[in-house]
C-alpha positions in Angstrom: 6.2 -21.1 -12.0 9.5 -19.2 -12.3 10.8 -17.2 -9.3 10.0 -14.0 -11.3 6.5 -15.1 -12.0 6.0 -16.0 -8.3 7.3 -12.6 -7.2 5.1 -10.7 -9.7 2.1 -12.7 -8.6 2.8 -12.0 -5.0 3.2 -8.3 -5.7 -0.1 -8.2 -7.6 -1.9 -9.9 -4.6 -0.4 -7.4 -2.2 -1.5 -4.5 -4.4 -5.0 -6.0 -4.7 -5.2 -6.4 -0.9 -4.2 -2.8 -0.4 -6.8 -1.6 -2.8 -9.5 -3.8 -1.2 -8.6 -2.4 2.2 -8.7 1.2 1.1 -12.1 0.5 -0.6 -13.4 -0.4 2.9 -12.0 2.9 4.3 -13.2 5.8 2.1 -11.7 8.3 4.5 -8.3 6.8 3.9 -5.6 5.3 6.1 -2.1 6.1 7.1 0.6 3.8 5.8 1.3 2.2 9.2 -2.3 1.1 9.6 -2.3 -0.3 6.1 0.9 -2.3 6.8 -0.5 -3.5 10.2 -3.9 -4.5 8.7 -2.3 -6.6 6.0 0.3 -8.2 8.2 3.1 -6.4 6.4 4.9 -4.7 9.3 8.6 -5.3 9.1 11.5 -3.6 10.9 15.1 -3.4 9.8 18.0 -1.3 11.0 17.2 2.3 10.2 13.6 1.9 9.1 10.3 0.2 9.2 7.7 -1.1 6.7 9.9 -0.1 3.7 8.4 -2.9 1.5 4.8 -1.9 2.0 5.7 1.8 1.7 7.3 1.1 -1.7 4.4 -0.9 -3.0 1.9 1.8 -1.7 3.9 4.5 -3.6 3.8 2.4 -6.7 0.0 2.5 -6.5 0.2 6.3 -6.0 2.4 6.6 -9.1 0.0 4.5 -11.1 -2.8 6.8 -9.9 -4.7 3.9 -8.3 -4.3 5.5 -4.8 -4.0 9.1 -3.8 -1.8 10.5 -1.1 -3.2 13.3 1.0 -0.7 15.2 3.2 3.0 14.7 3.8 5.3 12.5 5.7 3.9 10.8 8.8 0.7 12.7 8.5 -0.1 11.4 5.0 -3.3 9.5 4.4 -3.8 7.1 1.5 -7.2 6.6 -0.1 -8.7 5.6 -3.4 -9.2 8.5 -5.8 -12.8 9.6 -6.4 -13.0 7.7 -9.7 -12.1 4.4 -8.1 -14.9 4.4 -5.5 
């Protein structure tokens, strides 16, 4: 498997895990709880959990997840049609 194929496979698995987790929490979860539940918490100078945040927002852009609220108060959940 090429490095690109490995990376794409890993990304698909993380996306699936996020969707599975959100399916278990119809009320939705904040980003930090999603990252923690999936073991994706990471810190770097100036930020935290950037990788999981980026992946989560890709799911929002693909309309597989909806974001309710703004900034630190945002909750992510499956849209009604995905339940």
